[in-house]
N, C-alpha and C positions, 0 to 999 in steps of 0.2 A: 473149701469143699467144692467138688465138681458134680452138680446134680445130674448132668447128662451121662456121666461115666466115660466120656471121650477123653483119652489121654494122648499126650504127645507120642508115646510109644505106639499107639494105634495109628497115628498119622504116619509115623516113620515106617511101620510095617506095611501100611497101605501103599506107600510109594516104592517099596522094595518088591512087592508081589507083582505078578502079571496084571496089567491094567485091564479094567473091564471094557475099555474102548467103546465101540458103538453100542454095545449092550447097556452100558451105563449112560451114555449120552442120550440114547433114545427115550429115556424116562422124562426128559424135559424138552423133547423136540416137537415142534409143530408137525401136523400131518404132512407126510411125504417130505419132510425136511432133510432126513439123513439118507441120501441116495449115494451109495458107494461109487457108481459110475460118474456122478456129478463131481465127487471128490477128485477122481482121477483127472477128469477134463479140466476142472477149475484150478487144480494145483499146478498146471503147466505154466501159467502166466499170471498167477495171483500176486498180490502185494503181500509181503511178509510182515507179520506183527507178533508181538509177544506181550503177555500180561503176567502180573504177579498175584498169586493167591497166597497171601501172607497169613500165617497162623501165629498168634501171639497170646500170651496169658493176660487176663485182666479180670478183676473181681472174682477170682477163683474159678474162672472158666477159660476155655480156649475160644478165641475170636478170630474173625477175618474182617477185612475192610473192603467195602464196595463204594463206588462213586456214582453220583448222578451227573450225567453229561449235560452241559449247558445246551440250550435249545438253538444256539447260533452255529453249532458245529456242523460241518457238512456230512459227516458220517454218524449215523445212529443218534441224532439229536434228542436230548431229553431222556434217553434210556439209561438204565443202571448197568454199570460195567465194572470190571476189575481194572486197577491201575495198569496202564500199559499203552503201547502205541506201535508205530511202524519201526521196523528194524533199519538201522543205518548200515551202509556197506561195511563189511568186515567185522561186524558185531556177531557174537554168539547170541543164542536165544536168551540165555541167562543175563548177559550184559544189557540187552535191550530191556528186558523186564525190570531189572534193577534201576537202570538209568531213568526209564519213564516213571517208575514209582517214586523215585526221588524228586523228579521234576514236578509231578502232579500233586503228590501229597506229603513230600518231605521225608520219606523213609530213608534212613541212613543205610546204604548198601553194606557198609562194614559190619552192621549189626545183624545181617541176614545170613542164615545158613540155608543154602539151597538143598532141598530134599529130593528133587526130581522133577520130571516133566509129565504132564498129562498128554492124552492122545491129540494129535493134530486135528484141527477142525477147519473146514472150508466154509466161508460165509459168503453166499452168492450175492446178497444185495450190495455189499461193498467190495467184493472180489478180494477179500483178505484171506490168507491162510494164517490161522491163529494157533499159537503154541502157548500153553499156560505152564508157568513155572511155579511149583509149590515151594515156599520158603518158610523158615521159622525164625522169629525174633524172640529173644529171651525176656523182653519186656515190651510194654505198650509203646509204640512209636510216639515221638513228639511231632504231632501232625502240623503240617504247614501246607495248606492247600493252595493250588494255583487257580485263581478264580476264572481265568480264561479257559481252563480245562475241566474244572470241577465245580459244580453248582452246590453239591451237598455230599458229605461223607457219611456213609452208613456203617457204623461198627456193629457187626453181626455175630452173635454167638454161634459157634458151629452147631450147637444143640438145636437152634432154630431151623437150620437147614435140614437136619435129620428128622425134625418133628413134622409128622404128616399133616398137622393142623395148619401148617404154613404152605402146603402144596395145594394148588387149585388149577382149574382148567376152564376156559371159556371159549365160545365161538366168536372168532374175530374175522373181519375182512382185511387181509393183508395183501397189499399190491393188487387189489382187485379180485383176490381169490379168497373164498371162505374156508377157514381152517379151524381145527381144534387146536388151541394154543395153551399148553401147560405153563405154569409159572410159579415162582416162589413169592409169597406175599410177605414182604420184609419192610418194616419201618414205614408202612403206608404206601409202599411202592410195589409194582408188579415187575419182578425180575424175570425176564423172558429172553427168548432168542439165544444168541451165542453164549451170553454170560450164564444163563440158566443151564444150558447144555454142558458147559464146562463144570459148573458146580454139581450137576447131576452125576457126572463121572466121578468127581472127587468124593461125593457123598457115598456113592456105591462102593468105591474102593475102601473108604473108612468103615462102612457098615460090614463089609466082608472081613476086614481085619479084626473088627470087634467080635464078630461071630466066631472067627477062628480062635481068638483068645478065650472065648467063653466055652468053647467045645471041650 
């Protein structure tokens, strides 16, 4: 039984429809975070990266997996992220996302069906241009986390991401600037920044697909 009502068909349709883009990303973006001009300027010489948003069934629901980054890492230490990393020369976005997910958490690329990409995201603090790949695995992966890359694995029901009780916002000082920062409260962690922005677009796309199905 799937109490949330989210189906794999909804996810497939979400990735086939026009993406919400900035409209969806903005739902979890800190104040003044999504600046289209900054995207254009930053994308000229940014570092390229890709992450995998894997959807898989477990315990009668659809889940995705997030990771907590160790505090020794140079980029975004201690933050919650999606499995992924920098692109190697000659790789496609999908190849990077699958390779990094296998290295970090043991996801078998041969078991993943890629469903599409979300909207490009520029991350000013680390100068990364991030592309998220949405994939589907027919069963729960056999996790094998790499401790130098992953401090904790957060298996998260998609229903929790759609549930507004898991959405919050606080006033933070980030980089010396006071901002209103929205986040997902998941597994005792605050999922904010680029990861939350990516998830917000995905959630928006899924919600709109579900609404279209119900209409």
